[in-house]
N, C-alpha and C positions, 0 to 999 in steps of 0.2 A: 232289216239289218240294224245292228246296234254297234256303236263304238263306245265303250266305257273306259274312261281314263281314271285310274284310282291311285290314291296315295295310301301307303300302308303305314299305319300307326302301331308301333310295337307296345303291347301291354305285357304285364308280367306273365300271364298265363296263355295268351293267344293274341295273334295280330288282328287288327281291325282295319278294314278297307274303307277309306273315306272317299266318296265319289267326288272327283274334280269336274268332270263333265260327262254327259250322256247324250249322244247324238243318235237319232233314229231316222232311218230311211225306209219307207214302206214299199219295198220292191216286190216281195211275195213271189219267190221263185216257184213255190208250190202251186200257184194258180196255173202255171204251164204244166208242171210235172204231173200233178194229180189228174189233169184232164187228158193231156196227150202223151205224157211220158218223157218229153224232152224239154229242155230250157230253150226258149226262143232267142233269136239274135238280138231282139230289142231288150229283153231282160238281161242278157249277157252284157250288153253295152252299158246299161244302167249299173250293173254290178261293177264293171270296170271303173266307171266314173266315180262311183261311191268309194271304192277302195283307194283310188288315187287321192280323193279328198281326205279319207281317214288317215292315210299314210302321212300326208302333210300335217294333219293335226297332231299326230304323235310326235312329229319333229318339233312343232311349236311348243308342245307341253314337255319336251325333253324326256320322253318315255324311254326307259332303259330296256324293258323287256315287253314283248307283245306276242300274242298268239291269235291267229285267225282260224276260227272253226266253223264248219258247215255241218248241218244236221240232216233231218229227214229228206228234204227236197233234193239236196245234192246226192244223198245216198241212193235215191231211187231214180234219178235222171239217167236216161239211156245214153245221153251225150256228156256225162259229167267229166270224163277224162279230157275230152276236147275243150270243154268250157274251162276247166282248171288250168290247162296249159296256156290257153289264150289269155286268161285273166292274169296269171302270174307274169307272163311275158309283157303285157301292156301296163299293168299297175305296179309291178315289182313286189306284190304281196303274195306269199305262199298260203294257200288255203288248205287246211287239214280237214279232211272229211272224217268225222268221228262216228263211231257206232253208237247204238242205243245205250249200251252198258257204260261206255266212257261218258256219254252225255249225262246219264243219271249220276255217275260218280262225281263228276265235276259240280253238279248242282248240290248234292248232299255234302260236299266239302264245306259249304258255307255254314253247316251246322256248328262248326267250331268257332265261328265268328259271332254267333248269336247268343243272347242271354236266355238260353233255354236250359232246363234241367238236364245235365249231361248223363245222369244215371238212369234216365227213362228210355223207353222204346217209342219210336215214332214211325208212322207211315208217311213218307215224302210223296206228295202228289204234284207233279209238274206238267202243266198242260201247255203245249206249244201249237204251232200252226199245223204241223203234220203228224205229230206223235205225242203220246202221253207216257211219261216215265213214272213208274211206281217203284219205290225203294223202301224196304223194311230195314230200319236201323235199330240196333240194340246197343245202348251205351256208346253211341257214336260210331259203331262199326256196321258196315253194310253186311247184312246176312242174306238178303234175297232181293233181287231187282228184276224188272222186265220192262221192255219198251213195246208199246202197242201202237198200231197204225190208226190212232184216233186223235184228231186234232181239230182246231177251229176252222182253218181254211179247208182242210179235207172234208169236214162236216158240211160247210157251205157249198162245196162242190158235189155233195151227195156221194162221196167216195169211201165212206166208212162201211166196212163189211160187218154184217151181224155176227160173224164168227169172231171178229176182234173183240166184241163185247162179251161173247161167250168165254174167251180167254181171260178177260179181265175178271169176270165173275168167278172163274175157277181159281185164279191166282189169289183173289181176296177171300174166297171161301176157305182155302187152305190156311191162310193166315188167321182167320177167325177161329177155326178149329184148334189151332195151335196156341193162340194168344188171347182169345176172348175179346174184351173191349179194347179198342185201340185209340191212340191219340194221333192226330195228323198235322202235317205241316204243308201248307199250300204255297207254291211259288209260280211266278209268271205275272206278266203285266195285267192280265185281266182280273185275276183274283185280287191283286193289289188295288185295282180301281173299285171293285165291288166292296172291298174293305173300307176304302175311303168314302164311297157313297153311303155306306151304312153308318159312318160317323164313329167307328170304334177307336178307342185309345190304343196307342202303340203298345203291343204286348198282350192286349186283350184278345181272347179267341173269338173267332167269327162263327156264329151258330149256323147250322144247316138251314133252319127256318128263315134266317136273315138273308142268306144267299138266295133262297127261293123268292123272298119278298122283293129284294132288289132286282132280281132277274125279271120278275113280272112287271115291276115298275118301269124299268128301262125298256122292256119289250112293248109297253103300251105307247111309247113314243115312236113316231116315224123315224126313219134313218136321218132325215134332214133335221128333225127336232132334237135328236140325240146329239147332233153336232151344235145346233144353235142354242138350245135350251140347257141341255146337260153339259155342254162344252166338252164332249168327247172328241178326240181326234178322229178323222174319217177312217183311219185304219184300225181304230178301236171300236168304232160305233157298230160295225157289222159283226165282229168276231166275239164281242163280249157275251152275247146271248148263248151261242154254242159252247163257249168256255164255261159259263155257269151251269149249263146242262150237263157237261162232262163231269164237273166237280160234284154236282148233286148226285149223278148216277153212281160215280165211284164211291162217294160217301154212303149212299144207300146200300150198295153191295157190301161195303165194309162194316156197316152198322155204326158209323161214326157220326156224332152229333155236332162236333165242334172242330174247327181247324185253326191252327196258329198261322199267321201271315207275316213273316219277317221282312217282306219286301226285298227279297234277294232272288237271284236267278242264275242262269248259266254264265252270264258275263262276270258276275261276282265270283262264281266258282273258278272261272279261268284265272282271274287275278290272284285268288288265294293259292291256286295250284302253282302258278308261276313263282310266287313269292316263296312258298314252302320248298320248292325244288332248288331255289337259289340259296336260301338262308335258313330254312326250317330246322335242319339237323343240327346246325350250330347254335341257333338262338332259342329253339324250343325242343330240346332233346327228349323231353318227356311227353310232348304232345302226341296224340294219336296221329300216325302218319297219314298223308293224303291217300285217298282211296284210288285215284286214277293210276 
């Protein structure tokens, strides 16, 4: 779980989100859901306590607008309705369960906040704990997207079906046939960390061979040494390898050799979405509208 508090800075052509604080809590609802199908009472209680703390922090920071979104684990939980009702009643926070398409749209909304060439086409690759979202953008507009049940926690649990990778291969094969060589944008905490480990300068693309090299280097350390020596957080130390494997496999299917890593993700997209819905039409009337 993540709480991102952002301040929006208005530029002439597009708003920029400046991060005020980012709080992470490693609850991993997917550990329950991908194994047994339901969220346990223990995870539910952690969720309630975390959202109570998050709500208090939004008050301290004077947050005007907020949105709480749940993704693949809550989408698939057999007891999600019961959990959502209980959580909202006890924490005072309404959780919106968003589908894969909305999740992908929120992520790619961050395109307009980045210093990327806006007249180019890109494949957005976002790897999460339970799903991977692939979105094809042409001049900032979503043309095609899909959500696949392939994620880091799901991989660790051995719950990724081979048919899901067949679907990814088919999706990317069609894009290759239509567009030839593609450029990619990678989002998510794991690719951000791989980017950092490789020592790339901000704005410099990350090569597929470098992802493979860093993946192999990190994998050579034990879980304990990834934390002690590499200083990875415990909730990053185990998922970074399956994340790298997913990126490498997607890039291989797409024939992509480099990926741009702007260090943004779903939370940034939610803030941009909130801002544009409140002020976008008035302050940026010529900006491409939000996708969600």
